[in-house]
N, C-alpha and C positions, 0 to 999 in steps of 0.2 A: 592498113595504116602506114603512112609515110614516116618512117623512123629517121631520127637525126642523131647520129652517133658522134660523140667525142671519143677519140682514142688517144690515150696518154702513155708516154713512155719513150725509152730510147737510150742513148748513150753508147751502145754497141750494136753491131749487126745482130747479135743474139736476141735483142729486144725489138729492133726495128723490123727485121724481115718477117718474124711471126705476126707482128701487128699488121703489116701490109698484106700478108697471106689471109688473115682473118677478114680484113676489109674487102679484099677481092672476092672472097667466098660469099660474104654477105651481099655484096653488090650483084653477084651472079644470080643469087636467089631472089633478091628484091632490088631491081634496077633503079627504083625511084628513091632509094635511100640516099641521104646526104651524110657527108663525113667531114669532120674537122679534127685534124691531128694536133696534139699539143706536145712540144718537146722542150729541151733545154737549149738556150742560146749557146752557140759555139760548139755544139755536139753534132755528130754526123747525121742525125735525123733531119737537121735543117737543110741538108743537101739531098739525102736519099729519098725522103718522102715526096718532095716536089718532082723529083725525077720519075717517080712512079705515078704521077698524075693526081696527087692529093694535096689539098691545102694544109698548111701547118702554121701554128703560132708558137713563138718561143718564149719561155719563161726565163727570168734572170735568177737562176737557181743553181746551186752546186750541192754535191753530196758531202757527207762527213769525212774529213781527211784524217785517216787513222795514223798516218806517218808524221804529219806536222800539225799537232794539236792547236798551236797558236793561230793557224789559219782558220779555225772554226769560230773565232771571235765574232765575225760578221754573219755567221750562219743564221741566227735568229732573225736578224734584220732582213736577210735575203728571203727567208721562208715567209715572213710576214708580207714582204713585197710581192712574192709569188702568189699569195692568196688574193691580193688585190687584183693582180693581172688575171687570175683565174676567174674571179667574179665578173670582170669586164668581158672575158671571152664567153662565159655562160650567158650573160645578158644579151650579147650580140647574136650568138648562135642558137640559143634556146634548145639544148639537147633533150631528147626523150630518154636517152640512156648513155652510159659511159663505160668504156672498156679500158682496163689498165693492164699493161704488159710488163711492168717493171722499169726501173730507171728513175732518175731524179724527179722528173716531172709527174710521175704517176701518183705519188702520195698526195700533194696538194689538190690535184684535180679530183681524185676519187673521194678524198676527205670532204671537199666542198660539196660534191654531188650527194654524198650520203647525208650531209647536214640539211640538204634541201629535199630529201626524200626521192631523189632521182635514182632509178635502178642502176646498180653498178655490177660489173662483171670483171672478175680477176682471172688472169692466166698466169700460173706459176710454173715455170719451165724446169726448175731445178729440183733435185732430190732433197734439198734443205731450204725451207722458206725463210726469207728475211723477216726481221722484226716488223717492218712497216707493212708488209703484205699480211703477216699474221694478224696484225691489229685491224687492217682494213677488211680482212676476211670475216671478222665477226659480224659486220653489218652489210657484207656483200650479198647480192641477190643470188649469184651462182659463182662457183670457183672451179676453174678448169685446170687440170694438172697434167704436166707432161710425163710425170712419173707416177706409178701406182703407190698405194699405201701411204697417203699423206694425211691420215686422220690425226696424227699427233700435232699437226700444225693448224688444221682448219676444222670447223664443225663438219662432222661426217655427212650430215644430211644436205649439205650445200655442195659437196664435191662431185665432180664428174671427171673421170679419167678419160682424156681425149688423145693423149700424146701431144707432141710439140708440132705446131704448124710449120710446114716447110714450104718454101716458095714453089709455085706451080711450075716454074721453069725447070726446077730440079725434079719434082715428083713426076712430071710428064716428059722427062728428058728422053729424047729420041736421037740425040746427037751420035753420029758415027765417029768411032775412035780416030780413024785416019784423018777425017776432015777436021776434027777437033785439034789434033796435033799440028796440022797445017796452019791453023789459026795462031798457034804459038811458034811457028817456024821451027818445028822440031821434027825429028826423024821417026816415021811410023814403025820402023823396024827395031827400035830400041825400047826397052822398058822405061817407063816414066814414073818418077817420084814427084808427087804433089806435096809441097810443104806449105801449110797455112797456119800461121801463128795467131790468126784472128785479125780483125779489121784494124786494131790498134798495134798489133805486132806482139812478138814474144822474144825478148832479148836472148834468153838461153838457147832457144831453137835457132835463131838467126846466127848466133855466135858459133854454135856447133856446125851448122851447115857451111858457114863461111870457112871455118878451119878444115872441114872435111870434104869440101867440094871436089878437090883433086882426086881423092880416093873414090868418090861416087862416080866420077867421069871415067876414071881408069878401069872401073868394073864394068864399063859399057852401058851405064845408066845415063839418063838425062833428067833435068829438073825443070819443074814449073814451081816457082818460089815466090809466094806472096809474103813480103817482109812486114807489111803493116807500116804505119807511120813511124814507129820507133826504129825501123830499119832503113829509113830514107838516107841516113848518113853512112851506110856501109861502103867499104872501099869498092872502087870500080872493078868489074870482072876483067881478067886478062883475056887476051885474044883467043887463046885455046879454049877457054870455058864459054866464051860468048855464044858459040854456035850450038852448044848443048844445054844452055841454061836460059830459061825465060824468067827474068827477075823483075818484079813489079811491086809497087807499094800496095796496090789494091786490084783484085781481079773482079771486074764488073760482071762478067758472064761466067759464073761459077759452074753452070751446067756444062760448059765446054771443058773447063778444067777437070771436073769429075769424069767426063767421058774420056779424056785423054789419059787419066791416071791409071797406073797399075798398082801402086802403093801410095798411101797417104800418111803424112805426118801432121798431127794436129793437137791443139789443146783439147781438153775434155769437158768443155762447156756443154750444157744440155742441148743447145741448138746445133752445135757442130756434130754431136753424136747422132741427133735425129736425122741430119742430112746424110751422114755416113751410113746409117742403117737403111735409108731409102736407096742410096746408090750402090750399096753392098760392095764396099771396097776394103781390102786388107789395110789395117790402120795401126800405126804406132802412136799411142797417146802420150802426151807430156803434160800432165795436169798442172794448172797454174797454182802454185803453192800458197798464194795469199787469198784464194777464194774463200768466202765466208764458210766457216766450219769445215774447211778443206773438202767442200762438196765435189770439186772436180776429181779429186782422187777417188772419192766414193763412186762417182759416175764411171770412172775408168776401171776400177776394180770389179764392178758388176759385169763388165764386158770381158775382162781378163779371165774371170772365174769360169765363164762359159766357153772359153776358147775363141771368142769373137774378136779379140784385139790383143795387142801387146802393149806394155807400158814401160816408160822410162821416167823416173822421177826427175823433177826439174833440176835438182842439184847434181844429177849424174848425166845430164844431157851432153855436156862437152866431152865426156869420156866414153859414153856408151851408145849414144844415138846413132852415130855412123855405123858402128858394128852391127846394131840391130837392123838398120836399113839393108846392109849388105847381106846379112844372114837371111832375111826374109826374101829378098829379091832372088836368091838362089834356091829357094825351097818352094817350088810351085805347088806341091801337094798341100803344104800348110796354107799357102795363099788361098787355094780353092776351099779348104776347110773353113777359113775365116770368112770368105765371101758368103758361104752357105749359112754360117752361124749368125753373122751380123745382119745379113739380108732378111733372115727370118724374123728379126725384131722390128723391121721398118713399119711405120704407120704413114701411109701416103695421103689419107683423107682427114688428118687431124683438123685442118682449118675448116673443112666442111662440117665436121662434128661440132666444133665450137659455134660456127655460124648457125647451124640448125638449132642447137640448144638455145642460143640467145633469142632467135626469132620466135621459137615456140613459146618460150617463157614470156616474152613481151606480148605475144598475141594471145596469151591466156589459154594455151593449149597444154596438153599433157606433156611434161618434160620427158626427155629421153631417160631410159633406165640408167641408174647410176652405174658408172664403170669401175 
């Protein structure tokens, strides 16, 4: 059967890249499959999905603003309008199944599909499921989770633990460290710290690195620093720092950055952790404090408790992050221990697991054993 999938979601790389990984895995198993992505206008999926070679339609939708409640006045109207747009997309594409990966566009697309009896598949990457996914999960065909033990959020008979899909360019990364550093114009003889606050940026991390950059360089280290969009207005680097710091708003080829890195500083989103587990790098996690139910801190603590990572809470980033970087960089024994611990948690074939389960379910074959 030639399946036609709508894949809905986005907003951040943590939603977009798993969606692309799932689509690529399905296409490798069933080359005749057709795909239509649906995202939110103005969000990064409208750029990243076409770059990956897939078609995408944008909805005029925004999320609930928890900081400025008055901005939610128009939310019901925008949600209603998005359902009209979704109906038009379904009529034109006529999907046989829908996959939701989280983000603003995921809810109206999956809700509409469920109202029409079209099979829906959810992927929940985090250790704490949002309300909309919990509600959609009640009528979903299957639910794939990036974290184990999610029975408190979803019907247990629908859950399959797959891990979080990571881009093939990272799971199959064979980049040489020296060549990777050359791509960033950095010295292969120096230890390299990779700082990734996320595709949108992390103000606390950026401020800490900006203030402590001189200390990092004086210690003989060098930086690959993804500032995200929120860091686009940072002061210009001085001439002394320019040769030892590669600073950019967005790193397109993350496989090169990971290959070049000896130590990583990152947020504790589920997808960031999944990638770090695959590449097995010593990491200092700075959880985003406003994540729903503080789930990033929960994610980070799970790694810290096993010795797989270090953590600095967001409020302490300015005063503690640089010290942690310098301490870890001078303790090779601990770095090796962390590589072993975090690498043992990596799941490289999560996208294949999701794709296999979806195709087996749709083709009326026996589903995979629940994980």
